N, C-alpha and C positions, 0 to 999 in steps of 0.2 A: 504494500500500500504506500502511496505517497506520504511524505512527511506530514502533510496536512491532516492525515487521519490519525488522531491521537487516541489509542485504545487505553482505557482506564483499568478495566478489570473484567472478569467474567461476571455478568449481571445475574444470570440464572441458568440452571440446568433443568430440563424437563425429563422426568423419569416415568416410564410406563410401568405400572405395578399390577401384579396379579391379585393381590389381597391388600386393600387399603388399610384395614385394621392392623394387619401384621406390619405393614410399612410404617404406619403412624406409631405403633408401639416401639419400633426401632428408632425412628428419627426423633420422636418426642421422649420416649422412655429411656432409651440407651444414650442417645447423643444430646438430649436436652434442648432440642430446637422447639421454638414456639410457632403455633399456627398463626399466620398473619392474615390470610384471607381464605375463604372457601366460596366457590362459585357453584351454582346449580348444575353446571355441566359436569360436575364430579371432580373438578380441579381443586386441589388443596395446596396452598403455598406456605412454605415454612421459611422463617428467617434464619439465615446462617451468616451472622455478622453483617457485612455490607452486601451480601448476595442472597438469592432465594433458591430454594430447591422446590420445584413444582412436582407434585405427584398426580398422575392421571391414571385412573383405573382402566385397564385394557378392555373391560366389558362396557365402558361408557361410550357414548356417541363419539366423543373426542378421541378416546383410546382406540376404538376400532379403526379410526382413520390411519393409525400407525401399523396396521397389519396384525399378524399373529402375536399371541402373548409371548413375553420373554422366555427364552429357552435357547437351546443350542442352534436352532435354525432361524431365530427371530431376534430382533433387537429390543432393548428396553429403554434406550435413550431416544427420546423424540428429537430434541435439538439442544444446542447450547447457544447462549447469547453473549456477544461481546459488547460491552458498554463503551461508547465513544464520547470524547469530550465535546465534539461538535458533529452535527449531522447536516451536511449540505448535500441534498439529494442529487442535484445535477452533477456535482463533482464525484460522488460515489458511483452514480450510474455510468458516467463517462469512463471512469477507471475500470469498472467491472466490464463494460462493453469492450474496451480496448484489450482486455484480457480474455475476451470471449466467455464471460461468466454471466449467464442470465440471472436476473433478480426479480423478485415479486413486487407487488404493490407496496407503497409506503402506507402504513396504518398506525394509528395511535394505540399502543399496547402498554400494559402494566408491567413494570419490572422492579428491580430492587430499589431504584431511586424514585419511582413513581411512574406516572403515565407520560409517554413520549413517543416520538416517531421511531419506526423500525421497519426493516424489510428482511425478507428471507432469501437465502441463496443456498446452493449445494456445493460442497467441496468435491474434489475429483472422485472420492469414493462413495458419493451419494449421501453423506452426512449433511443434515440441515444445520445451517449457521444463521443466526439472527444477528444483524447489526442494529444496535439501538442507540439512539441519540440521547442527549440530556433530557431530563423530565420537563414537561410543561407544568406539571403539578407534582410537588413532592409528596411523599407519603406522610 
């Protein structure tokens, strides 16, 4: 990425889970993370310092979009998100296009710092990467 793109941290990681109760018992009970938000679509967001760990049940509408449940032949990570100091859509799109990397639409999404602009792209192995700008509204 050009020097203008200043990545700050990993904003969040989205994990597809087979058993939400078991996962919450681990992340809350064992690691001591607190639930920050829960959405009707089954998404549970846990605070991990300056980042979030999102849990999505594989049997929910959102979880089924990721394919089969976690196992040897399926993945359990939906995507990871890189937090950026600045989000200039035209510059990002120009750089990605110059490198033949297609990108999705920019939308306002919630992340560790709050709601802000983001877009999705794929790495060469098909992993989904979210690029997220600074929050419009902080948490």
